[in-house]
N, C-alpha and C positions, 0 to 999 in steps of 0.2 A: 599558649598555656590552657587547658580549660580550668574555668572555674564552677562550684557547687557538686553538685552530684552524680557523677558515674550512669551514664544513661544505658540500659541494654539493648542493644542494634542486631538483630534479624538481619542478616544477608545474603539477600538471593541469588542464589546463581548454580549456570552448570556446568564447574568446573567441565566435563565430558566432552562438552559440545564443540565439536571441528568448525571453525569456518576458515572459509579460503582464503589464504593471504594474513589470517590474522593468529593470534592464541589469545582468544580470552581469557582463560586460567590465567597466563602471566599475566596479565593484569590485573586483574581480581585476587590473589595472594598480594600480590602487592599494595594495593589500595589496605586490605583488612589487616597486613599489618602496620599502618599509619595510623588510621583507626583506631585501632587498639588502643591507640595508644592515648588515648580521652574519651574510648566505648568500651562498655564490653562485649566484647561481640562473637557473633555466633554465626554458623556457615547453615543454608540448608539447599537446598532444593528447590525448585519453583514449585514439583511436585507434594513438596512436604510444605508447602507455606502456608497453608490457609490452616491446616492442624495444629502450627506452632505460634501462630500472630500472638495468642494473645498473652504470652511468655516473655514479650517482651515493650519493653516502651515505643520506637519504632521497627517497621523493615524498611528495608533499605532495598531496591531492583535494581541490580547491574543486571551482569553478562547472562542472562538464563535465558538464550535463544530465543529465535520465534515463536511465539504465542502459536501460530500456526499449532504449532508439535505437541501441546499441551495445553489444547484448547480451553477442554471441562476443567483439568484444574485451576485455571487462571482465573477462568467465570465464579469458580467456590471462591479462587483468596480477594475477590472480588467481592463479593456477597460479604463474606467473615467481614473483610475491614470495614465493610461499611455497618453492619451488622452493630459490632466492636467503636464505631467512631475512630479507629487505630487510626497512629499517623502514621501514615506510608511518600517515601520517599522515592521517585517524585509521585508527589499525590496525584490519585486516580482522574485527576478532569482534566489533560491537557486533548488538547481538540487538531494534535497531530496523528503520527505514527497509530497514538496509544488507542485511536477512536480506530484505526483501521483507515486507507485511502484518500477515502473520499471527498479528504480535504485537497487532494490539490484536484478535483473535478470543481470543488467550490469557487477555489483560487484564482484559477483559469477559469472561471465561467465572471468572474469581479474586477477582472482585467490588471490582476496584482503578479507579476513579474517571474513567472511562473512555466514548466516544459509545459503546450498546450498540449489538455487534457482534457478526454470527453468520454462518457459507462453507456453512449446510445445512441443506437442507429441513427434516432430523431439528427443527432446533432455531431455527425463526422464530418459535413459541412462544414465545420468552423476548423479544421486542422489543418494546417496548411500542407501542400504536396512537399511528397517527400519517396525517395527514393523507396522504405520501408518503414513498417512503423511498429511500434513496441506494443503486446498484449504481455498485462500484470494480471495478478488478483489481488482487489480491494483488501485483502487480507492476507496475504503474502508478505515477506521478509527475506532479510538475505537472498535475494533474488530467484527465491523459491517461484514454481511456477511461471517465470517471465519466459515469452516465447516470442521469437520477432515475423511476421507478418505481411504476407506482398496487398497491396491494397484492391486487389479481389475479394483477399478474404478478411476485409474488416466487417460487412453487415451482419454477417454470423459471428460473429462473435463481440457486438456489445450487444449482448442482455444486460447489462444493469448491473453486475458482479465481478468485471475487471475494468479497468484503466488502457486507454487506447492513445498511443500519446504517439507522433512523429520521432524518427530516429535523425538526433540531429547532431551533426556537424562542429563538435567542439572543443579547444585546445586542450583542455585540461580539465579536472574535478575540482572543489576546493572543498575543506568544512570549515565551519565558525561554531567555536565550541566557550556556551555561555554557562553559568552557577547563577541562580538568581536575576537573571537579565545581565547578566555582568557579563562582558566581552571574558575567555579567557585566553585563548591561542589558538592562530588559524596554522591549518594543513593539508597540502594540495598535493595531485598525485600528478607529476609531468607529465607525464605520459598516459595517454587514454588506458592501453590495452593491460594496462599497470594498476590499477586500482588504489590499491593498500600501500603501496610504495610511493609513502608518504614520505613531504618537506615542509619544515617552514616557513610560513608562506605574512610575508608583510603587506598586514591586512591595510587598504586605505582609504581616508574618510569615509569613502563611496562604498565601496566596500562595507565595509561596516553597517551603514544606513540602511544597504539594502539589506544586509543578514537580522539586526533590532526589527525592523518591520515586519517579521515575520515571528519573532520570538513578543514582540507587543501584540499583532492578534491572537496570539495562543491562551495571553493572557494567564500562565500560567507563574507563579509570584515566585515559587520555591522550585529549586530543583534543578537538573542536569539535561540542560539542550542542546541540540549539534544538529546546526542548517548547511542539507547539504545541496551545495549549486554547482554549478556548471559554464565556464566562458566558453560564451559561443566564440564563432571565425569570426564575427561581425565588434566583438569583445560585449558583451550584454554580458550577465552573469542573468542565469536564472533556476531557479531552483529544481531542487528532485527530488529531494525530501527533507521536511522534519519531524526528527528525532527525537521524542517525548519520553518517552517506554524504557528505553534501556540499551540507550548507546555508547556504542564501542568507543573508548577515547584516544586512544592509539597515544597512550602513555611512553611509550617507547621509543615514539620518531618524539618528544621533544626534548630541550634540555633540563641539567635536571633545575636549576631555577624557576623555572618553570611549570614543570614537575608537582616541585616543591608547594608555590602558589598554590595552583590548585586547591591542592589535598587543604591546603592551611582554608584556600576559598569555599571545600566543600564541606570542614569538620562546621565551621561558620553559621554553614546554612540548615546543616543537620541541628546545630544547638539553638537554633531560632524556629527551624520548623512549628509550625505551629498545633496545638493540641485540637 
């Protein structure tokens, strides 16, 4: 039960965005229905967020789609939020996908358990030999711009604007969901060819240590983070992505008590969001 005066919340989402294998709009309709119990809530498209920002106590960025599709509006929103000193959730200080995918290069170079990643021709020798390689833009999302290439094509692609990774033989992908660094639940895709057919996953202590290492690295004290990883054929977990801007939560894939606990924790996080 919320205490004190109700705060107003601008919920930034694109209800019309079509994602492969997921219905973003359903998740945000559900979330706002629950947030209204504690907050005066209004929804807006990401292109309208900058203009509306100063009329609310805080803004929550949720399933707003890849920033690449509205980069100018997103940049304007960030500038306006900084100008106003606005409370934004997640705070705009994330070091993961919120800032582009350069972090994968940096973490790989630093020896973290990440899919080996480079972005320059001079570093191609750091990649293990593979049957093929994945190329994706640093500012991409939702597999926008992702391509598969042969070894002979790598040099022409390594121009600093794209990530280059070996194609990994993995057993499955798994995602760990956190609110304010507190673990909430995990889901995995048992069949690699069906990434978004997710099932509950019982995370081990070693799994959580792996996931927390990236949450700690991100130094984002408030907000929702999703740590995506793959389990290699050798049993090792490797980071695929650290989503800290607008991670899809797959709340329809968890049991009702887990979903209710997540909403309760999110509400508490929003109330505690510092000015």
